[in-house]
C-alpha positions as CSV (number, residue, x, y, z in Angstrom):
1,M,16.2,-9.3,17.9
2,T,15.5,-8.5,14.2
3,L,14.5,-5.0,13.2
4,F,12.8,-4.4,9.8
5,L,13.6,-1.4,7.6
6,Q,11.0,0.2,5.4
7,R,13.3,0.2,2.5
8,D,13.8,-3.6,2.6
9,T,10.0,-4.2,2.1
10,K,8.3,-5.5,-1.1
11,V,4.6,-5.4,-1.8
12,F,2.7,-8.0,-3.9
13,L,-0.9,-8.0,-5.0
14,E,-2.8,-11.3,-5.4
15,K,-5.9,-11.4,-7.5
16,K,-8.1,-14.5,-7.5
17,V,-10.6,-15.5,-10.1
18,G,-12.2,-18.7,-9.0
19,S,-9.4,-20.9,-7.9
20,V,-6.7,-19.3,-10.0
21,S,-4.4,-16.7,-8.5
22,Q,-2.3,-14.1,-10.4
23,Y,0.3,-12.0,-8.7
24,W,1.7,-8.5,-9.5
25,E,4.8,-6.9,-7.8
26,I,3.9,-3.3,-6.9
27,P,6.9,-1.0,-6.4
28,V,5.9,1.5,-3.7
29,L,7.3,4.7,-2.3
30,E,8.3,5.5,1.2
31,G,5.4,6.0,3.6
32,F,3.2,3.0,2.9
33,S,1.0,1.8,5.8
34,F,-1.4,-0.9,6.9
35,T,-3.3,-1.0,10.2
36,Q,-6.5,-2.3,11.8
37,G,-8.2,-1.1,14.9
38,N,-11.3,-2.3,16.8
39,E,-14.6,-1.0,18.1
40,T,-15.3,-1.1,21.8
41,T,-18.3,-0.6,24.1
42,E,-18.0,0.7,27.6
43,T,-20.3,-0.2,30.4
44,T,-20.3,2.0,33.6
45,L,-22.0,2.1,36.9
46,S,-23.7,5.3,38.0
47,E,-25.6,5.3,41.3
48,M,-26.2,7.6,44.3
49,A,-24.3,7.1,47.5
50,D,-25.5,4.8,50.2
51,A,-25.9,5.7,53.9
52,N,-22.1,5.6,54.4
53,G,-21.5,7.9,51.5
54,L,-20.1,5.1,49.3
55,T,-21.0,4.4,45.7
56,R,-19.9,2.0,43.0
57,R,-18.0,3.6,40.2
58,G,-16.7,0.7,38.1
59,R,-16.5,0.2,34.4
60,R,-16.0,-2.6,31.9
61,V,-14.8,-2.4,28.3
62,F,-15.8,-4.9,25.7
63,N,-14.2,-5.5,22.2
64,D,-17.2,-5.6,19.9
65,A,-15.7,-5.8,16.4
66,L,-12.6,-5.4,14.3
67,S,-12.7,-2.2,12.2
68,P,-12.0,-2.6,8.5
69,A,-8.3,-2.8,7.8
70,E,-6.8,0.3,6.3
71,W,-3.9,0.5,3.8
72,S,-2.3,3.2,1.9
73,M,0.7,3.4,-0.5
74,S,2.1,5.6,-3.3
75,T,3.3,4.5,-6.7
76,Y,4.8,6.3,-9.6
77,I,2.7,6.4,-12.8
78,R,4.8,4.2,-15.1
79,P,3.5,3.4,-18.6
80,F,5.4,0.9,-20.7
81,I,5.0,-1.2,-23.9
82,S,5.1,-4.9,-23.2
83,A,8.0,-6.7,-24.8
84,G,5.7,-9.7,-25.3
85,T,8.2,-12.2,-24.1
86,G,10.3,-13.0,-21.1
87,S,9.7,-13.9,-17.4
88,G,7.0,-11.8,-15.7
89,A,5.7,-10.2,-19.0
90,A,2.4,-8.4,-18.7
91,D,1.3,-9.3,-22.2
92,N,2.1,-11.5,-25.2
93,A,1.4,-8.6,-27.6
94,L,3.1,-5.2,-27.9
95,N,0.4,-3.5,-25.9
96,H,0.6,-0.5,-23.6
97,H,0.4,-1.1,-19.9
98,L,0.9,0.5,-16.5
99,I,2.9,-1.2,-13.8
100,E,0.1,-0.3,-11.4
101,E,-2.8,-1.1,-13.8
102,V,-4.2,-3.9,-11.7
103,L,-5.1,-1.3,-9.0
104,W,-7.0,0.8,-11.5
105,A,-8.8,-2.3,-12.8
106,N,-10.1,-3.0,-9.3
107,F,-10.9,0.7,-8.7
108,V,-13.2,0.9,-11.7
109,G,-14.9,-2.5,-11.4
110,K,-14.3,-6.2,-10.6
111,G,-10.7,-6.2,-11.9
112,E,-11.1,-9.8,-13.2
113,W,-9.4,-11.1,-16.4
114,S,-9.7,-13.5,-19.3
115,T,-7.0,-15.9,-20.4
116,A,-8.9,-17.1,-23.5
117,T,-7.0,-17.3,-26.8
118,T,-10.0,-16.8,-29.1
119,A,-10.8,-13.4,-30.6
120,L,-12.7,-11.6,-33.3
121,I,-11.0,-10.7,-36.5
122,P,-10.1,-7.1,-37.0
123,G,-11.8,-5.7,-40.1
124,D,-14.3,-8.5,-40.2
125,T,-18.0,-7.5,-41.0
126,L,-20.5,-9.3,-38.7
127,A,-23.8,-10.5,-39.8
128,I,-26.8,-8.4,-38.5
129,T,-29.4,-10.6,-36.8
130,V,-31.6,-7.6,-35.9
131,N,-31.0,-4.2,-37.4
132,G,-33.1,-2.1,-35.0
133,T,-36.2,-2.1,-37.3
134,S,-36.3,1.7,-37.9
135,G,-35.9,5.2,-36.6
136,G,-32.1,5.3,-36.2
137,T,-30.0,8.4,-36.7
138,D,-27.8,7.9,-39.8
139,G,-24.1,8.0,-39.2
140,T,-21.1,5.9,-38.2
141,Y,-20.7,5.1,-34.5
142,E,-17.6,3.8,-32.6
143,I,-18.9,1.4,-30.0
144,D,-16.5,0.6,-27.2
145,A,-16.2,-2.3,-24.9
146,F,-18.7,-1.0,-22.3
147,E,-21.5,0.0,-24.6
148,Y,-22.6,-3.4,-25.9
149,T,-23.3,-6.7,-24.1
150,S,-22.4,-10.3,-24.9
151,D,-24.1,-13.5,-23.7
152,G,-20.7,-15.2,-23.9
153,S,-17.3,-14.7,-22.3
154,G,-15.9,-12.2,-24.8
155,I,-14.5,-8.8,-23.6
156,N,-12.8,-5.7,-24.8
157,A,-13.8,-5.7,-28.5
158,T,-14.7,-2.5,-30.2
159,F,-16.9,-2.0,-33.3
160,L,-17.8,0.6,-36.0
161,V,-21.5,0.5,-36.6
162,T,-23.1,2.3,-39.6
163,V,-26.7,3.4,-39.6
164,S,-28.2,4.1,-43.0
165,S,-31.8,5.0,-43.8
166,G,-32.7,4.6,-40.1
167,V,-31.4,1.0,-39.7
168,V,-28.0,-0.6,-39.0
169,S,-26.4,-1.6,-42.3
170,E,-22.9,-2.7,-41.1
171,I,-21.1,-3.9,-38.0
172,K,-17.3,-3.9,-38.4
173,V,-14.8,-5.2,-35.9
174,V,-12.1,-2.7,-34.9
175,N,-10.4,-4.2,-31.8
176,P,-10.7,-8.1,-31.7
177,G,-10.9,-8.4,-27.9
178,T,-10.6,-11.9,-26.5
179,G,-12.8,-14.8,-25.4
180,F,-15.4,-14.6,-28.2
181,A,-16.9,-17.8,-29.6
182,S,-19.2,-18.9,-32.4
183,G,-22.9,-18.6,-31.2
184,D,-22.3,-15.6,-28.9
185,V,-24.9,-12.9,-29.3
186,I,-23.7,-9.4,-29.3
187,T,-26.3,-6.8,-28.4
188,F,-26.1,-3.1,-29.1
189,P,-28.7,-1.1,-27.1
190,A,-31.2,0.9,-29.1
191,D,-30.4,4.2,-27.5
192,L,-26.9,4.2,-29.0
193,F,-28.4,4.9,-32.4
194,G,-32.0,5.9,-31.7
195,T,-33.4,2.8,-33.3
196,A,-36.8,1.3,-32.3
197,A,-35.2,-1.9,-31.0
198,N,-31.8,-3.3,-29.9
199,V,-29.4,-4.3,-32.6
200,T,-28.0,-7.9,-32.4
201,S,-25.4,-10.0,-34.2
202,T,-24.9,-13.7,-33.7
203,L,-21.3,-14.7,-34.2
204,V,-20.5,-17.5,-36.6
205,A,-17.4,-19.7,-37.0
206,G,-16.0,-17.4,-39.7
207,D,-15.9,-14.4,-37.2
208,I,-13.6,-16.2,-34.8
209,D,-9.8,-16.4,-34.7
210,S,-9.3,-19.5,-32.6
211,S,-5.5,-19.6,-33.0
212,Q,-4.6,-16.2,-31.6
213,T,-0.9,-16.3,-31.1
214,T,-0.7,-12.8,-29.7
215,A,-3.5,-13.2,-27.1
216,Y,-3.2,-11.0,-24.1
217,D,-1.9,-12.9,-21.0
218,Y,-4.4,-11.0,-18.8
219,E,-7.2,-8.9,-20.2
220,L,-8.3,-6.9,-17.1
221,D,-11.9,-5.8,-16.9
222,N,-12.4,-2.2,-17.9
223,V,-9.0,-1.9,-19.5
224,L,-9.0,-1.9,-23.2
225,F,-5.4,-2.8,-24.3
226,G,-4.0,-1.7,-27.6
227,T,-0.7,-1.3,-29.5
228,G,-1.2,2.4,-30.1
229,S,-2.4,3.2,-26.6
230,S,-4.6,1.6,-23.9
231,T,-7.6,3.0,-22.1
232,I,-9.0,2.5,-18.6
233,Y,-12.8,3.1,-18.7
234,F,-15.2,3.9,-16.0
235,G,-18.0,2.2,-18.0
236,G,-18.0,-0.8,-15.7
237,S,-17.8,1.1,-12.4
238,N,-21.5,1.2,-11.5
239,V,-21.3,-1.9,-9.3
240,A,-22.4,-2.4,-5.7
241,E,-19.2,-4.4,-4.9
242,L,-15.7,-3.7,-6.3
243,G,-13.1,-6.3,-7.1
244,T,-11.2,-7.6,-4.1
245,F,-7.6,-8.7,-3.8
246,N,-5.0,-9.5,-1.2
247,L,-1.9,-7.4,-0.5
248,Y,1.2,-8.9,0.9
249,F,3.8,-6.7,2.7
250,V,7.0,-8.7,3.0
251,L,9.2,-7.0,5.6
252,G,12.9,-7.8,5.0
253,A,12.2,-9.0,1.5
254,Q,15.5,-7.5,0.2
255,T,17.5,-9.6,2.6
256,A,15.8,-13.0,1.7
257,T,18.3,-15.7,0.9
258,A,16.7,-16.5,-2.5
259,A,15.3,-13.4,-4.3
260,N,11.5,-13.2,-4.2
261,N,11.2,-16.6,-2.4
262,Y,10.0,-16.2,1.1
263,T,10.2,-19.4,3.1
264,A,8.8,-20.6,6.4
265,A,12.3,-21.1,7.8
266,E,13.2,-17.5,7.3
267,I,10.0,-16.3,8.9
268,L,10.5,-18.6,11.9
269,S,14.1,-17.4,12.3
270,G,12.9,-13.8,12.3
271,K,14.7,-12.8,9.1
272,L,11.4,-12.0,7.4
273,K,8.0,-10.9,8.5
274,V,4.9,-11.2,6.2
275,Y,1.6,-9.4,6.6
276,K,-1.4,-10.1,4.4
277,V,-4.2,-7.6,4.1
278,A,-7.1,-9.8,3.0
279,N,-10.0,-8.9,0.7
280,C,-8.8,-5.4,-0.1
281,V,-10.6,-2.8,-2.2
282,V,-9.3,0.4,-3.6
283,N,-11.3,3.3,-2.2
284,E,-9.4,6.4,-3.3
285,A,-6.7,7.4,-5.8
286,T,-5.2,10.9,-5.9
287,I,-2.9,12.2,-8.6
288,S,-1.0,15.4,-7.6
289,F,0.7,17.8,-10.0
290,D,4.0,18.8,-8.3
291,V,5.6,20.9,-11.0
292,D,9.1,19.7,-10.0
293,G,8.2,16.1,-9.3
294,I,7.6,12.8,-10.9
295,A,4.0,11.8,-11.6
296,Q,2.6,9.6,-8.9
297,I,-0.6,8.3,-7.4
298,D,-1.5,8.0,-3.7
299,W,-3.7,5.0,-3.2
300,S,-5.8,4.1,-0.1
301,G,-8.3,1.4,0.6
302,N,-9.6,-1.2,3.1
303,G,-9.6,-4.9,3.7
304,T,-11.4,-7.2,6.1
305,E,-8.4,-8.2,8.2
306,I,-4.7,-8.3,8.6
307,I,-3.1,-11.7,8.9
308,A,0.5,-12.2,10.3
309,F,2.2,-15.2,8.7
310,D,3.8,-17.5,11.3
311,G,5.5,-19.9,8.8
312,S,2.7,-22.3,8.5
313,T,2.7,-24.3,5.2
314,T,-1.0,-25.3,5.4
315,S,-3.9,-23.3,4.1
316,D,-4.7,-21.6,7.3
317,P,-6.7,-18.4,7.2
318,V,-5.5,-17.4,10.7
319,H,-1.7,-17.9,10.3
320,G,-1.4,-17.7,6.5
321,D,0.0,-20.2,4.0
322,I,3.6,-19.4,3.3
323,S,3.6,-21.7,0.3
324,Q,1.8,-18.9,-1.6
325,L,4.8,-16.7,-1.3
326,N,7.3,-18.1,-3.8
327,M,7.3,-15.0,-6.0
328,S,10.3,-16.0,-8.1
329,G,8.4,-17.6,-10.9
330,A,7.4,-16.3,-14.3
331,S,3.7,-16.1,-13.2
332,V,4.4,-13.0,-11.2
333,I,3.9,-9.9,-13.4
334,R,6.8,-7.6,-12.8
335,E,7.7,-6.4,-16.3
336,D,9.6,-3.1,-16.5
337,I,9.6,-2.5,-12.7
338,T,13.4,-1.9,-12.9
339,A,13.2,0.2,-16.1
340,T,14.1,3.9,-15.9
341,D,12.5,5.1,-19.2
342,N,8.9,4.9,-17.9
343,F,8.8,7.7,-15.4
344,I,6.8,10.8,-16.2
345,R,8.0,14.3,-15.4
346,N,5.2,16.6,-14.3
347,K,7.1,19.6,-15.7
348,V,6.2,18.6,-19.2
349,S,2.5,18.0,-18.5
350,A,-0.3,20.0,-20.2
351,L,-4.0,20.7,-19.8
352,T,-6.6,21.2,-22.6
353,V,-10.0,22.8,-21.7
354,T,-12.9,22.9,-24.2
355,A,-16.2,24.4,-23.3
356,G,-19.4,22.5,-24.1
357,A,-21.2,25.8,-24.7
358,P,-19.2,28.0,-27.1
359,G,-20.8,31.5,-27.1
360,T,-20.8,31.9,-23.4
361,F,-17.3,30.5,-23.3
362,D,-15.5,31.3,-26.6
363,G,-11.9,31.1,-25.6
364,A,-9.5,31.1,-28.5
365,G,-12.3,29.9,-30.7
366,S,-14.7,27.0,-30.5
367,G,-14.6,27.2,-26.7
368,V,-10.9,26.2,-26.4
369,Y,-8.7,27.6,-23.6
370,N,-5.0,27.1,-23.0
371,F,-3.5,27.1,-19.6
372,T,0.0,26.4,-18.3
373,L,-0.3,24.7,-15.0
374,T,1.7,25.4,-11.8
375,G,0.1,22.7,-9.7
376,G,-3.1,20.8,-8.9
377,S,-4.5,17.4,-8.1
378,I,-7.3,14.9,-9.1
379,T,-9.0,12.6,-6.6
380,F,-11.0,9.6,-7.5
381,S,-13.1,8.1,-4.8
382,N,-15.5,5.1,-4.5
383,N,-16.7,6.2,-1.0
384,V,-16.7,2.6,0.2
385,T,-18.3,1.5,3.5
386,Y,-18.1,-1.8,5.3
387,L,-20.8,-4.0,6.9
388,T,-20.0,-5.6,10.2
389,P,-22.4,-7.8,12.3
390,E,-23.2,-6.8,15.8
391,T,-23.6,-10.3,17.5
392,L,-23.1,-10.1,21.2
393,G,-20.4,-12.2,23.0
394,I,-17.9,-12.3,20.1
395,V,-15.5,-10.0,18.3
396,N,-17.2,-9.5,15.0
397,T,-15.3,-9.0,11.7
398,P,-16.3,-7.1,8.6
399,I,-18.2,-9.3,6.2
400,G,-17.8,-7.1,3.1
401,H,-18.1,-3.7,1.5
402,I,-20.5,-1.7,-0.5
403,T,-19.8,1.3,-2.8
404,G,-21.1,4.8,-2.3
405,N,-21.4,7.7,-4.7
406,K,-18.5,7.9,-7.2
407,S,-16.6,11.2,-6.9
408,V,-14.0,12.7,-9.3
409,S,-12.9,16.1,-8.2
410,G,-9.8,18.2,-8.0
411,D,-8.2,21.6,-8.6
412,F,-5.6,23.2,-10.8
413,T,-3.6,26.4,-10.5
414,C,-2.0,28.7,-13.1
415,Y,-0.6,32.2,-13.4
416,I,-3.0,34.9,-14.5
417,S,-1.8,35.7,-18.0
418,A,-3.6,38.2,-20.2
419,G,-3.5,39.5,-23.8
420,T,-4.2,36.3,-25.7
421,A,-7.6,34.9,-26.5
422,G,-8.3,31.8,-24.4
423,D,-5.7,32.5,-21.7
424,S,-6.4,32.3,-18.0
425,A,-7.5,36.0,-17.7
426,D,-9.9,35.5,-20.6
427,F,-11.3,32.4,-18.9
428,Y,-11.7,34.1,-15.5
429,A,-13.6,37.0,-17.2
430,D,-15.9,34.5,-19.0
431,M,-16.6,32.5,-15.8
432,V,-17.7,35.6,-13.9
433,S,-19.8,37.0,-16.7
434,A,-23.6,37.3,-16.2
435,A,-24.2,34.7,-18.9
436,A,-21.9,32.2,-17.1
437,K,-23.4,32.8,-13.7
438,A,-26.8,31.9,-15.1
439,I,-25.6,28.4,-16.0
440,I,-26.2,26.2,-13.0
441,T,-24.0,23.3,-14.2
442,N,-21.4,24.2,-16.8
443,E,-19.7,21.7,-19.0
444,F,-16.0,21.5,-20.0
445,A,-14.0,18.7,-21.5
446,L,-10.8,18.6,-19.4
447,G,-7.7,16.7,-20.7
448,F,-4.8,16.4,-18.4
449,K,-1.8,15.1,-20.3
450,L,0.9,14.0,-17.9
451,G,4.1,13.8,-19.9
452,G,3.0,16.3,-22.6
453,V,0.5,16.5,-25.4
454,A,2.4,14.0,-27.6
455,G,5.3,12.8,-25.4
456,T,6.1,9.3,-24.4
457,P,5.6,7.9,-21.9
458,R,2.4,9.8,-20.9
459,F,-0.8,9.3,-18.9
460,E,-3.9,11.1,-19.9
461,V,-6.9,11.9,-17.6
462,N,-9.9,12.9,-19.6
463,L,-13.1,14.3,-18.0
464,P,-15.5,14.8,-21.0
465,T,-18.2,16.7,-19.1
466,A,-16.6,18.3,-16.1
467,H,-18.1,21.2,-14.0
468,I,-15.7,24.0,-13.1
469,E,-16.4,26.3,-10.2
470,I,-15.9,30.0,-10.4
471,P,-12.1,30.5,-10.1
472,E,-10.4,32.0,-7.1
473,V,-7.6,34.6,-7.4
474,N,-4.5,33.8,-5.3
475,I,-2.4,36.8,-4.4
476,E,1.2,35.6,-4.4
477,D,4.5,36.8,-5.7
478,V,3.1,36.1,-9.2
479,I,-0.7,36.5,-9.2
480,A,-2.4,33.1,-9.8
481,V,-5.8,31.7,-10.2
482,N,-7.1,28.4,-8.6
483,M,-9.9,26.4,-10.2
484,N,-11.9,23.6,-8.6
485,F,-13.6,21.1,-10.8
486,H,-15.8,18.0,-10.7
487,G,-15.8,15.2,-13.2
488,L,-19.4,14.4,-13.9
489,P,-21.1,11.8,-16.1
490,S,-23.1,13.0,-19.1
491,T,-26.3,12.2,-17.2
492,I,-26.8,11.4,-13.6
493,T,-27.3,7.7,-14.4
494,D,-24.3,7.3,-16.7
495,N,-20.8,6.2,-15.8
496,D,-18.7,8.1,-18.4
497,E,-17.2,10.7,-16.1
498,A,-13.6,9.8,-16.8
499,N,-11.3,7.7,-18.9
500,L,-7.6,7.2,-18.5
501,V,-5.2,6.8,-21.5
502,I,-1.9,4.9,-21.3
503,V,0.9,5.6,-23.7
504,G,4.1,3.7,-23.0
505,A,7.7,4.4,-23.9
């Protein structure tokens, strides 16, 4: 009889776009889980006694439906710079990546990718088809990948747009993106500049680099890759359905005869056991600040069902297709998973707080406050629910998910220190002032820099318009203050409550 040890397990993520699958190896920590329960209905008899004092008291139990599968796992936050070459590389360019970035890409949107090798040309000035006609506010605007639309397949470009005398006078390419083609129409909404109409540019052949030798292998949606840093945006997160993927938990993977190649024979012999959680979504991600620990994320989510592979080599949705599980090839992204220079120490992390309303909150000047953290956490949640039919006579399975309200919230703690403008005691005094209590929703830009203000590697969580609740004083050996916060969008209909910056080592 074979027993399987937690430490011999490997986890792989499969993302499909159309008929094309891409795999990532996800190094996980101790304590991962996957499970699936079921819903039941009980029918009972309840009647009075007959003439002999007897009554029927039976019951029947029916399985109605499978509950959504549940999975959870923890990963370290591990930024790195792609080497651009080699087996399992994340990128052909020297861009900044996270080993766990595919989970974020599916958390904030569809998580799909482009493999196109055409791009715009950095520094190129695009022709202006429609300049907005009039009424714009003069200035230069940096337009990121989620503020414009394209009627083609291009993604992840950024632009500098200049408005002069109320109309758009120049559109310059900053980041080339990928997948753009001649004839694509780029549209910049009028409300970006205050113009009377949308601004458009129709690309021509001279705008396109069709021989891009440093094209990204995989440009994940909502992740803007770059050579100085990369950014995960929430700009594409207002969707009813998130990206789905499959998770494979390979029990006994470390004992496989051929590394990363999991065969039917070894499953049939009991040496390996493979479970697939199908059609997964990421529901929640929590970053905790343990002052003496290594930066990590606790992930949790759901799937439609758990499939136990029995060694079948045919495409069988019930028993699994083991031919999918040769993970030894270069197509599996596993760059830097064995590196030791991409871990982040929480001890060197920092927080910047800038008030959106200086005057009520002056801090050290211009609304800036400086705290040294002792702990805290940030939780991102999609509040996903599943839809399951209720047909009688069969065990129903979930047919899919829908997203609920997005939630970004958390707390941080620091010692109460006094005597310096903008310290924690100064902030507490400002927050309990009469002027502050009159503000129903306050606004602070919070910048959590895991790994330090300028250190590498680091991971930044930026909440541009966060609301901070009135702090609570904690009486401990050293008096501290605890502050709860909520990452909010700039307006209730926007999706700019957070962005995440990756800086690799």
